[in-house]
C-alpha positions in Angstrom: -3.1 -1.0 -226.2 -2.2 1.9 -228.4 -3.9 5.2 -227.4 -4.8 8.2 -229.5 -4.5 11.8 -228.5 -5.3 15.2 -230.0 -2.4 17.5 -229.2 -2.3 21.2 -229.9 1.1 22.5 -231.3 1.0 25.8 -229.6 -2.1 28.1 -229.1 -4.0 28.1 -232.3 -1.5 25.7 -233.9 1.0 28.6 -233.8 4.0 26.2 -233.7 2.7 23.5 -236.1 5.2 24.3 -238.8 8.2 24.0 -236.5 6.9 20.8 -234.9 6.2 19.1 -238.2 9.6 20.1 -239.6 11.4 19.2 -236.4 9.6 15.9 -235.7 8.2 16.6 -232.2 5.3 17.6 -230.1 5.8 19.7 -227.0 4.4 22.0 -224.2 5.5 24.9 -222.2 3.3 26.2 -219.3 6.1 28.4 -218.1 7.9 25.7 -216.1 11.5 26.4 -216.8 13.3 23.2 -215.7 14.3 19.8 -217.0 11.6 17.3 -215.9 13.6 14.2 -216.9 14.0 13.1 -213.2 10.6 14.5 -212.1 8.1 12.4 -214.2 6.6 9.8 -211.9 4.2 7.2 -213.3 1.4 8.7 -211.2 0.3 12.2 -212.3 -0.9 12.9 -208.8 2.7 12.9 -207.5 3.7 15.3 -210.4 0.8 17.7 -209.6 1.7 17.7 -205.9 5.2 18.8 -206.7 4.6 21.2 -209.6 1.3 23.0 -208.8 3.3 25.1 -206.3 6.0 25.6 -208.9 3.5 26.8 -211.5 1.8 29.1 -209.0 5.0 30.7 -207.9 5.8 31.5 -211.5 2.2 32.7 -212.2 0.7 33.8 -208.9 -2.3 35.2 -210.6 -3.5 31.7 -211.5 -5.9 29.7 -209.4 -5.1 26.3 -208.0 -7.7 24.8 -210.4 -5.9 26.4 -213.4 -2.6 25.2 -212.0 -4.0 21.6 -211.8 -5.2 21.8 -215.4 -1.8 23.1 -216.7 0.3 20.5 -214.7 -2.0 17.7 -215.8 -1.7 18.6 -219.4 2.1 19.0 -219.1 2.4 15.5 -217.4 0.3 13.9 -220.2 2.5 15.3 -223.0 5.8 14.6 -221.2 4.9 11.2 -219.6 1.3 10.0 -220.0 1.5 9.6 -223.8 3.4 6.4 -224.3 6.0 5.5 -227.0 4.0 4.1 -229.9 0.8 6.1 -229.2 -0.6 8.1 -232.0 -1.2 11.9 -232.0 -3.5 13.9 -234.1 -2.4 17.5 -234.4 -4.2 20.4 -236.1 -2.0 22.1 -238.6 -3.9 25.3 -238.8 -5.4 24.6 -242.3 -8.4 22.5 -241.3 -6.4 19.2 -241.4 -4.9 17.0 -238.7 -1.4 15.7 -239.1 -0.9 12.2 -237.7 2.2 11.0 -235.9 3.6 8.2 -233.8 5.4 9.1 -230.6 8.9 7.6 -231.0 10.7 8.3 -227.8 10.8 9.6 -224.2 10.7 13.1 -222.9 13.5 15.6 -223.6 14.0 19.2 -222.5 15.1 21.9 -224.9 15.7 25.1 -222.9 15.1 28.5 -224.6 13.3 26.7 -227.5 9.6 26.9 -228.3 7.6 24.2 -226.5 10.7 23.1 -224.6 9.1 20.0 -223.0 9.2 17.7 -226.0 8.6 14.2 -227.3 10.0 13.0 -230.6 7.3 12.1 -233.2 7.5 10.4 -236.6 4.9 12.2 -238.8 3.0 9.8 -241.1 2.1 10.6 -244.7 -1.6 10.5 -243.7 -3.5 13.6 -243.1 -7.1 13.8 -241.9 -9.5 16.5 -243.1 -11.6 17.9 -240.3 -14.7 17.7 -242.6 -14.2 13.9 -242.7 -14.6 13.4 -239.0 -17.8 12.1 -237.5 -19.7 14.6 -235.2 -18.6 12.7 -232.2 -14.9 12.7 -233.1 -15.1 16.3 -234.2 -16.4 17.2 -230.7 -13.6 15.3 -229.0 -10.8 16.5 -231.3 -12.2 20.0 -231.2 -12.3 20.4 -227.4 -10.1 23.2 -226.1 -7.0 22.4 -224.2 -3.5 21.3 -225.0 -4.2 17.6 -225.1 -7.3 15.4 -225.3 -7.5 11.6 -225.2 -9.6 10.5 -228.2 -8.9 6.8 -227.9 -12.6 6.0 -227.6 -12.7 6.8 -231.4 -9.8 4.5 -232.3 -11.9 2.5 -234.8 -12.8 5.6 -236.8 -9.3 7.1 -236.5 -7.7 3.9 -237.8 -10.1 3.8 -240.7 -9.3 7.4 -241.5 -5.6 6.9 -241.6 -5.9 3.7 -243.6 -6.0 1.0 -241.0 -8.0 -2.2 -241.3 -10.4 -1.6 -238.5 -14.0 -0.7 -239.4 -16.2 1.6 -237.3 -18.5 -0.1 -234.8 -22.0 1.0 -234.1 -22.4 -0.3 -230.6 -19.6 -1.2 -228.2 -20.1 -3.4 -225.1 -19.0 -1.7 -221.9 -19.4 -3.8 -218.7 -20.1 -0.6 -216.7 -23.3 0.0 -218.7 -26.2 -2.0 -217.4 -28.0 -1.9 -220.7 -25.4 -2.9 -223.4 -28.0 -2.3 -226.1 -28.3 1.4 -225.2 -28.1 3.7 -228.2 -24.5 4.1 -229.4 -24.5 7.9 -229.1 -24.4 7.4 -225.4 -20.8 6.5 -225.7 -20.1 10.1 -226.7 -22.3 11.6 -224.0 -19.5 13.6 -222.3 -18.3 15.2 -225.6 -21.8 16.0 -226.6 -22.6 17.6 -223.3 -19.4 19.7 -223.3 -20.1 20.9 -226.8 -23.7 21.8 -226.1 -23.2 22.9 -222.5 -24.6 26.4 -223.0 -27.9 24.9 -224.2 -28.5 22.7 -221.1 -30.2 23.4 -217.8 -26.9 23.5 -216.1 -25.4 25.8 -218.6 -27.9 28.5 -217.6 -26.3 28.8 -214.2 -22.8 27.3 -214.6 -19.8 27.5 -217.0 -17.4 24.6 -217.5 -14.2 25.8 -215.7 -11.6 27.1 -218.1 -8.3 28.8 -217.6 -5.6 29.6 -220.2 -7.4 27.5 -222.7 -7.5 24.4 -220.5 -10.9 23.0 -219.9 -11.9 21.2 -216.7 -13.0 18.0 -218.4 -11.7 14.8 -216.9 -10.2 17.0 -214.2 -7.6 15.0 -212.1 -8.4 14.2 -208.4 -6.8 11.9 -205.9 -9.6 9.4 -206.4 -10.0 9.5 -210.1 -10.9 12.0 -212.9 -13.9 14.3 -212.4 -15.9 14.2 -215.6 -16.7 17.9 -215.6 -15.9 20.6 -213.1 -18.0 23.7 -213.5 -18.2 27.1 -211.8 -21.3 29.2 -211.2 -21.6 32.4 -213.3 -21.1 34.5 -210.1 -18.0 32.5 -209.2 -19.4 31.5 -205.8 -20.0 27.8 -206.3 -18.2 24.9 -207.9 -20.1 22.0 -209.4 -18.8 18.4 -209.8 -20.6 16.7 -212.7 -20.6 12.9 -212.9 -21.9 11.2 -216.1 -23.2 7.7 -216.3 -24.3 6.0 -219.5 -27.5 4.0 -219.1 -28.8 3.5 -215.5 -27.1 5.0 -212.5 -27.0 3.1 -209.2 -26.7 4.5 -205.6 -22.9 3.8 -205.7 -22.5 6.9 -207.9 -23.5 9.0 -204.9 -20.5 8.0 -202.9 -18.2 8.5 -205.9 -19.6 12.0 -206.4 -19.2 12.8 -202.7 -15.5 11.7 -202.9 -14.9 14.1 -205.8 -16.8 16.9 -204.0 -14.6 16.4 -200.9 -11.5 16.7 -203.0 -12.7 19.9 -204.6 -13.7 21.3 -201.2 -10.4 20.5 -199.6 -8.1 21.3 -202.5 -9.7 23.8 -204.9 -12.8 25.5 -203.5 -11.0 28.3 -201.5 -14.2 28.8 -199.4 -16.7 28.4 -202.3 -19.7 26.1 -201.9 -19.3 22.7 -203.6 -22.3 21.0 -205.2 -22.7 17.8 -207.3 -24.8 16.8 -210.3 -25.3 13.2 -211.5 -26.4 12.8 -215.1 -27.8 9.4 -216.4 -30.5 8.0 -218.6 -32.3 6.4 -215.7 -32.3 6.2 -211.9 -33.8 3.7 -209.5 -35.3 3.6 -206.0 -32.0 3.1 -204.3 -30.5 6.2 -206.0 -33.5 8.3 -205.2 -33.3 7.3 -201.6 -29.6 8.1 -201.4 -30.0 11.5 -203.1 -33.0 12.4 -200.9 -30.6 12.7 -197.9 -27.8 14.3 -199.9 -29.2 17.8 -200.8 -25.9 18.9 -202.2 -26.3 16.5 -205.1 -28.9 16.8 -207.9 -29.9 14.2 -210.4 -30.6 14.9 -214.1 -31.8 12.5 -216.8 -30.6 12.8 -220.3 -32.5 12.0 -223.4 -31.1 11.1 -226.8 -33.1 12.2 -229.8 -33.0 10.5 -233.1 -34.7 11.5 -236.4 -34.4 10.7 -240.1 -34.3 13.5 -242.6 -35.0 12.7 -246.3 -32.2 14.0 -248.5 
């Protein structure tokens, strides 16, 4: 299935004009070598090889930051497939839309040397036309963001035949009739982090403009990785739409173990599970897991007369 990505063309869209004229997207991250023979299908292998390379070139950067940078570089160079669609801000409040037309190529001593060829489409999307949910996703910081969950809206905006859906059926959601805004829980939480209980004590980890959202681990992506404001604790945040079961405790513990072994550098690692509901099994499991807290979320809906 075709996927959709928001890709930045340099910091603050600084290289948008060159990318649009030259027909490419690209990344840099200070890794000065041809990656043609170093792009495995599994990003974990790429990170294992290139996190040390990144840190040797930039020793002031943390291992968390190195993981964010290498993950973004792999996504641009390999993770985005031929035929996928990219939405790229052009610096004027619009998104240019392009289809990735080929595999990775390296252009030494050029801007954004790790490149993919792109056919730019005539369609442009005005930021003001995006729904709030898509605006949150497309506006997240970082080089690349997967916005495929909004494919119906994107296809409609660029002239496709698909119509937006109000409710999608997800087999992982125990209540498939749950309010449709739950589908965008993660984007909403990230955008409003400072106004939440967790935001009082923690910041979402960010380094060099790369945000620790869907942070790669060896057992799957961590929804959000946060750091306490004093820098002494790392927080693994796992989001569940609808009702959470006790299985999420084991999943969160696996992510916490990865962070402790690979990223914490002696800092305490805690976990937070966020869901609409819990049950007796989850409460029992968390009762004996003091390093994990549970939070319920509430979706508010109101009508305002125009």
